[in-house]
N, C-alpha and C positions, 0 to 999 in steps of 0.2 A: 490303258487310258488313265489319265490323272483325274482325280475328283469325280469320275463317273463310274458308277457301278450298277449292275442290274442283277438282282437275285430273283430267281423263280423257284418256288418250292412246290413239291408234289408229295402227296401222301404215299407211303410205301405201297399201299394197295393199288395205286394207279400207275405206278412206274412202268409196268409191263404194257400199258396202253399208250405209252408215249413213243412215237416213231419219228425218225428223221430230224433230230434236233440240229439246229444250225445257228451259229453265232457269227455276226458280222459287226465290224466297228467302222466308224467314220470319224476321222480326226480333222478338225477345222480350227485349231488354235493358231498360235504364232507360226507364221509362214506356211500354214496349212499342214503342219506336221505334228505339232504338240497336241497332246490329248486332253487339254483342259477345256476345250470346246468341241462339240461334235455329238456323237451318240453311239449307242450300242443297240443292236437289234438281236432278238432271240426268237426264232420261230420253230414250231414243231407241230406235229400232227397228233392229236389226242382223240381217240375213238372216231376217226375219219373226219375230224374238224381241224382246220388249220388255224392255229393261234399265232399271233404276231405281237410280241412285246417290244416296245421301243422306249428307251429312256434317252434324254438329251440334255445338253447344257448349251443354250443358245446365247448369242451375243447380248451383252447388257447395254443399257443406255436408253434414255427417254426417247431419243429420236432415231433409234435403230430398228424400227419395225420392218422396213423393207429388207434389211440384212438378216433379221431373224427369220422372216418368211423364206428368203433364199436359202438360208442354212437348212431349214426343215425340208424344203424341196430337194436340196442336194442330198440330204441324209436319206430320204426315201429312194431317190434315184440310185445312189451309190450302194445301197444295201439290197437291191433287187438281184434276181438271178437264181432263185431256188429252182433246182431241176426236178420238177414234178410234171404231172399231167397238165398243169396250168402254167407251164414255164414261160409263156410270153407276157405275163402280167407283172406289173410292179408289185412290190411287197405289200403295199397298202390295199391294192385291189385283190391280191391273192388270198388274203386272210378271211376266214369266216368270222373271226373275232380279233379286233385290233385294239391294243391298249397302249396309248401313248402318254408318257408321263415324264416328269423331270423338271429341271429349272429352265423354263421357257423364257423367263425374264420379260414377259409382257407387262406393260404398265397401264393403269387406269388414269385417264386424264379427268380428274374430278372437278377441277376448277376451284378448289378450296383456296382461300386466301390465308 
């Protein structure tokens, strides 16, 4: 992925409690292939709790709200599929803890002149 990175750190004392780490990527840049737009998902089980980290870089532009919403929806759909006892749920429903961050490019319409 270009311009998109996700780092998750764990203390050495907790490493043995992390199970089933899984990384998935979703590219939605130029022609749907370039990795300058899209996201990365990293999920794992820590002490029987499912953690889901997602970072994304969504479409820019003041009038592209619907495209950003569609990109985020596609990102969640494309990164589903963890094979666990809850295998039929999307990744956002699957997690006990979901952390979504990144450059979402949403704008505030403040009306300032």
